[in-house]
N, C-alpha and C positions, 0 to 999 in steps of 0.2 A: 504494500500500500504506500503510495507516495506520501512524503512528509506533510505536504499541505493538506492532503485529504485526512490524514491522521490528526493533524492540528484542528481541522474543522470538526471532526468527530468529538475531540476532547472539548471543544468550545460548546458543542451542542449538549454534551453531558453536563458541563458546568452550568449552562443556562437552565437545564432541567433541575439540577440540584438547588440552584438559587431560587427557583420558583417554589420548589418543595419546602425549602427553609422558610420562605415567606408565608406559605400556606400554613405550615405547622406553628409558626409564631402567632399567626392570626387565630388559629384554633386554640392555642394555649390561652390567649387573652379572652377569647369568646367564652371558654369554659370557666375562667376565673370570674368573669362578669356574671355568668350564669350561677355560679356558686354563691356570689354575693346577692343575686336577685332572689333566689328561692328562699322561702321561709321554712322549708321542710328539711329536717336533719339528714335524712338519707339522700335527698337530692343534692344538698351541699357536699356531702361525702363523695357522691358519685362524680359531680362536676369537678371537684378538686382533684380526684384521682385522674380523670380524663385530662385535666390541665397539666398535671405532672407528666402524664404519659406523652402528651404532645411535646412537652418541653424536652423529654428524652429523645424524641424524633429529631428535634432541632440539633441536639448535640451529636447524634449519629450522622446526620446529613452534613453538618459543619465539618466533622472529622473527615468524612469522605471527600468533601470539597478540598480540604487542605492537602490531602494526599494527591489529588489531581493537580493542584497548583504547583506541586513539586516537579511535575513533568518538564523535562528540558525544552520541549516544543512550546511551552507556555511561559517561558522566562520573560518577564517584563510585561506580560499581558495583565491588564486590569479588567476584571469582570465586575460590572456594576450589579448591585443587588436588584432583584426584580422589583419593578414599580408596583405599587398597590393596584393601579389600573390594569396591570397585566394578570392579576390574580383573580380568575373567575371561579376557582374551585372552592373557595371558602368565603364567607362573609365575616366582616369584623364585628367586634363587640359593641361598637357605637350604637346607641339606640336600643340596647337590649332591655332597658327599663321601660321602654314603650310597649313591650309585650304585656298583655293583660294577665297571663298566667304561665305556669310551668309547662303546660301542654304546648303552648306556642313556642316556647324556648326549645323544647324537645323536638318539635317539628323542624325548626331551623337547624338544630344540631344534626338531625338525621339527614337532612338535605345536604349539609356541608360534608358529612362523612361519606355520603354516597358519591359526591363529586370528587372527593379526595381518593376514594377507592378506584374510580374510573381513571383518574389521572395516573395513579401508580400502576395500574394494570397496563395502561397504554404505554407508559415509559418503560415498563419491564419488557414488553414485547418488542419495543423499538431498540432497546439497549443491546449493543454487541459486546460490551464489557460484562463478563460473567459476574464479577463482584457487585457491580452496580445493578445489574439485572436482578440478582438475588435480594439485594437491599430493597429494591422497589417491589418485588414480589412479596417479601415479608411485610412491608408496610401495607400493601394491599390487603393481606390477610388480617393484619391488626385493625385496619380501618373497617373491614367487614365485621370483625368481632365487635367493634364499637357500635356499628349499625344495629347488630343484634341486641346488644345491651340496651341501647336507646329505644329501640322499638318495643322491647319487653317492658321497659319502664313506662313508655307512653301508654301501652295497653293497660298496665297496672293502674296508672293515674286515671285513665278514662273509666275503668271498671270499678276500682276500689277507692279512688281518691287519695291513694298513698303511693309512695315509691316502694319498690321491693327492697328487702334487706340487701344492700350492696355487697356485703361480704360473701354472698352466695355466688357471685360472679367470679 
């Protein structure tokens, strides 16, 4: 593979990592805001757990990005962070207090997680680098698990007006 083509592939990967980092940061802040918003103990517990989980994603993605930036073909290249306007896979936490109840917050969270899931699946299938491919595949699995948890909690809130015991997840 010619050097310029390799360099372009590396830049594409870095762009995807930057977008993923920004998405995960937004998810982290969304869940922190959701934890502050809810008045229900189990909801606060779950949203705080999700916030920390997304923060862990940021750390893993940032570490992977740093590894790529060490590549000799990227010497001196500055990769700008993803702009908020480029991030369609998640919504930010601004205005979370405008939601009337926890059900609305959960619906937004599910929508965000589904978008992140699709993003990671798409990037995993497009990635030629095996390590990055596996990272994106694992994140897709984790986002899918979040969807299941959130949907289960949404069902519980609708039917029983309570969050399920989060420790059971």
